Biotite code that builds the C-alpha atoms (Angstrom):
import biotite.structure as struc

atoms = struc.array([
    struc.Atom([-31.143, -12.627, -34.677], chain_id="A", res_id=1, res_name="MET", atom_name="CA", element="C"),
    struc.Atom([-30.270, -10.975, -38.010], chain_id="A", res_id=2, res_name="THR", atom_name="CA", element="C"),
    struc.Atom([-26.699, -9.709, -38.879], chain_id="A", res_id=3, res_name="ASP", atom_name="CA", element="C"),
    struc.Atom([-28.002, -6.141, -38.791], chain_id="A", res_id=4, res_name="VAL", atom_name="CA", element="C"),
    struc.Atom([-29.247, -6.675, -35.329], chain_id="A", res_id=5, res_name="THR", atom_name="CA", element="C"),
    struc.Atom([-26.300, -8.557, -34.346], chain_id="A", res_id=6, res_name="CYS", atom_name="CA", element="C"),
    struc.Atom([-24.174, -5.708, -35.640], chain_id="A", res_id=7, res_name="SER", atom_name="CA", element="C"),
    struc.Atom([-26.261, -3.284, -34.120], chain_id="A", res_id=8, res_name="GLN", atom_name="CA", element="C"),
    struc.Atom([-26.032, -5.044, -30.682], chain_id="A", res_id=9, res_name="SER", atom_name="CA", element="C"),
    struc.Atom([-22.300, -5.297, -30.890], chain_id="A", res_id=10, res_name="TYR", atom_name="CA", element="C"),
    struc.Atom([-21.707, -1.586, -31.788], chain_id="A", res_id=11, res_name="THR", atom_name="CA", element="C"),
    struc.Atom([-23.829, -0.556, -28.731], chain_id="A", res_id=12, res_name="HIS", atom_name="CA", element="C"),
    struc.Atom([-21.761, -2.923, -26.521], chain_id="A", res_id=13, res_name="PHE", atom_name="CA", element="C"),
    struc.Atom([-18.484, -1.836, -27.740], chain_id="A", res_id=14, res_name="ALA", atom_name="CA", element="C"),
    struc.Atom([-19.658, 1.943, -27.501], chain_id="A", res_id=15, res_name="ASN", atom_name="CA", element="C"),
    struc.Atom([-21.138, 1.361, -23.819], chain_id="A", res_id=16, res_name="ALA", atom_name="CA", element="C"),
    struc.Atom([-17.778, -0.566, -22.852], chain_id="A", res_id=17, res_name="VAL", atom_name="CA", element="C"),
    struc.Atom([-15.884, 2.551, -24.350], chain_id="A", res_id=18, res_name="GLU", atom_name="CA", element="C"),
    struc.Atom([-17.789, 5.219, -22.768], chain_id="A", res_id=19, res_name="ARG", atom_name="CA", element="C"),
    struc.Atom([-17.980, 3.800, -19.320], chain_id="A", res_id=20, res_name="ASP", atom_name="CA", element="C"),
    struc.Atom([-14.177, 2.664, -19.518], chain_id="A", res_id=21, res_name="GLY", atom_name="CA", element="C"),
    struc.Atom([-14.930, -0.981, -18.881], chain_id="A", res_id=22, res_name="LEU", atom_name="CA", element="C"),
    struc.Atom([-12.748, -3.664, -19.371], chain_id="A", res_id=23, res_name="THR", atom_name="CA", element="C"),
    struc.Atom([-14.438, -7.131, -21.103], chain_id="A", res_id=24, res_name="ILE", atom_name="CA", element="C"),
    struc.Atom([-13.994, -8.679, -17.803], chain_id="A", res_id=25, res_name="GLY", atom_name="CA", element="C"),
    struc.Atom([-15.838, -6.276, -15.875], chain_id="A", res_id=26, res_name="ALA", atom_name="CA", element="C"),
    struc.Atom([-18.715, -6.550, -17.981], chain_id="A", res_id=27, res_name="VAL", atom_name="CA", element="C"),
    struc.Atom([-18.814, -10.207, -17.955], chain_id="A", res_id=28, res_name="LEU", atom_name="CA", element="C"),
    struc.Atom([-18.575, -10.183, -14.165], chain_id="A", res_id=29, res_name="LYS", atom_name="CA", element="C"),
    struc.Atom([-21.893, -7.632, -14.468], chain_id="A", res_id=30, res_name="ALA", atom_name="CA", element="C"),
    struc.Atom([-23.824, -10.015, -16.962], chain_id="A", res_id=31, res_name="TRP", atom_name="CA", element="C"),
    struc.Atom([-22.870, -12.892, -14.629], chain_id="A", res_id=32, res_name="HIS", atom_name="CA", element="C"),
    struc.Atom([-24.206, -11.275, -11.632], chain_id="A", res_id=33, res_name="PHE", atom_name="CA", element="C"),
    struc.Atom([-27.446, -9.865, -13.475], chain_id="A", res_id=34, res_name="ARG", atom_name="CA", element="C"),
    struc.Atom([-28.138, -13.533, -14.299], chain_id="A", res_id=35, res_name="TRP", atom_name="CA", element="C"),
    struc.Atom([-27.380, -14.857, -10.948], chain_id="A", res_id=36, res_name="GLN", atom_name="CA", element="C"),
    struc.Atom([-29.682, -12.522, -9.426], chain_id="A", res_id=37, res_name="SER", atom_name="CA", element="C"),
    struc.Atom([-32.147, -13.060, -11.414], chain_id="A", res_id=38, res_name="ARG", atom_name="CA", element="C"),
    struc.Atom([-32.186, -16.750, -11.069], chain_id="A", res_id=39, res_name="GLN", atom_name="CA", element="C"),
    struc.Atom([-32.414, -16.265, -7.373], chain_id="A", res_id=40, res_name="ARG", atom_name="CA", element="C"),
    struc.Atom([-35.545, -13.719, -7.729], chain_id="A", res_id=41, res_name="LEU", atom_name="CA", element="C"),
    struc.Atom([-37.160, -16.359, -9.942], chain_id="A", res_id=42, res_name="SER", atom_name="CA", element="C"),
    struc.Atom([-37.020, -18.967, -7.028], chain_id="A", res_id=43, res_name="ARG", atom_name="CA", element="C"),
    struc.Atom([-38.036, -16.852, -4.328], chain_id="A", res_id=44, res_name="MET", atom_name="CA", element="C"),
    struc.Atom([-41.693, -17.240, -2.686], chain_id="A", res_id=45, res_name="THR", atom_name="CA", element="C"),
    struc.Atom([-44.366, -14.143, -2.567], chain_id="A", res_id=46, res_name="ASP", atom_name="CA", element="C"),
    struc.Atom([-43.595, -13.983, 1.285], chain_id="A", res_id=47, res_name="ARG", atom_name="CA", element="C"),
    struc.Atom([-39.786, -13.587, 0.785], chain_id="A", res_id=48, res_name="GLU", atom_name="CA", element="C"),
    struc.Atom([-40.384, -11.181, -1.964], chain_id="A", res_id=49, res_name="LEU", atom_name="CA", element="C"),
    struc.Atom([-42.670, -9.358, 0.566], chain_id="A", res_id=50, res_name="ASP", atom_name="CA", element="C"),
    struc.Atom([-39.923, -9.324, 2.855], chain_id="A", res_id=51, res_name="ASP", atom_name="CA", element="C"),
    struc.Atom([-37.509, -7.460, 0.585], chain_id="A", res_id=52, res_name="VAL", atom_name="CA", element="C"),
    struc.Atom([-40.560, -5.286, -0.691], chain_id="A", res_id=53, res_name="GLY", atom_name="CA", element="C"),
    struc.Atom([-40.814, -6.554, -4.184], chain_id="A", res_id=54, res_name="LEU", atom_name="CA", element="C"),
    struc.Atom([-44.119, -8.020, -5.619], chain_id="A", res_id=55, res_name="ASP", atom_name="CA", element="C"),
    struc.Atom([-44.532, -10.968, -8.100], chain_id="A", res_id=56, res_name="ARG", atom_name="CA", element="C"),
    struc.Atom([-45.142, -8.702, -10.715], chain_id="A", res_id=57, res_name="ASN", atom_name="CA", element="C"),
    struc.Atom([-41.815, -6.754, -10.511], chain_id="A", res_id=58, res_name="MET", atom_name="CA", element="C"),
    struc.Atom([-39.878, -9.806, -10.451], chain_id="A", res_id=59, res_name="VAL", atom_name="CA", element="C"),
    struc.Atom([-41.671, -10.987, -13.441], chain_id="A", res_id=60, res_name="GLU", atom_name="CA", element="C"),
    struc.Atom([-40.649, -8.029, -15.456], chain_id="A", res_id=61, res_name="ARG", atom_name="CA", element="C"),
    struc.Atom([-37.144, -8.141, -14.066], chain_id="A", res_id=62, res_name="GLU", atom_name="CA", element="C"),
    struc.Atom([-36.540, -11.674, -14.914], chain_id="A", res_id=63, res_name="ILE", atom_name="CA", element="C"),
    struc.Atom([-37.957, -11.518, -18.170], chain_id="A", res_id=64, res_name="ALA", atom_name="CA", element="C"),
    struc.Atom([-35.112, -9.141, -19.659], chain_id="A", res_id=65, res_name="LYS", atom_name="CA", element="C"),
    struc.Atom([-31.992, -10.611, -20.994], chain_id="A", res_id=66, res_name="PRO", atom_name="CA", element="C"),
    struc.Atom([-28.806, -10.657, -18.829], chain_id="A", res_id=67, res_name="PHE", atom_name="CA", element="C"),
    struc.Atom([-27.132, -7.863, -20.986], chain_id="A", res_id=68, res_name="TRP", atom_name="CA", element="C"),
    struc.Atom([-29.888, -5.385, -20.030], chain_id="A", res_id=69, res_name="ARG", atom_name="CA", element="C"),
    struc.Atom([-29.890, -3.319, -16.646], chain_id="A", res_id=70, res_name="ARG", atom_name="CA", element="C"),
])
């Protein structure tokens, strides 16, 4: 990641935290939850995914996201 990209990412993050009135702890907790959820999704079988109304393509798109993206 270049310095410019890193700086832009940090600025975007800082603006979102300020805009949403979040604390750093709340952000870290949300990121951890997303990471855990995506890990669990990646281990589910097609039958389990069907039971919760998801398909493999939806899951592949979701788990491809970085943990900081919704």
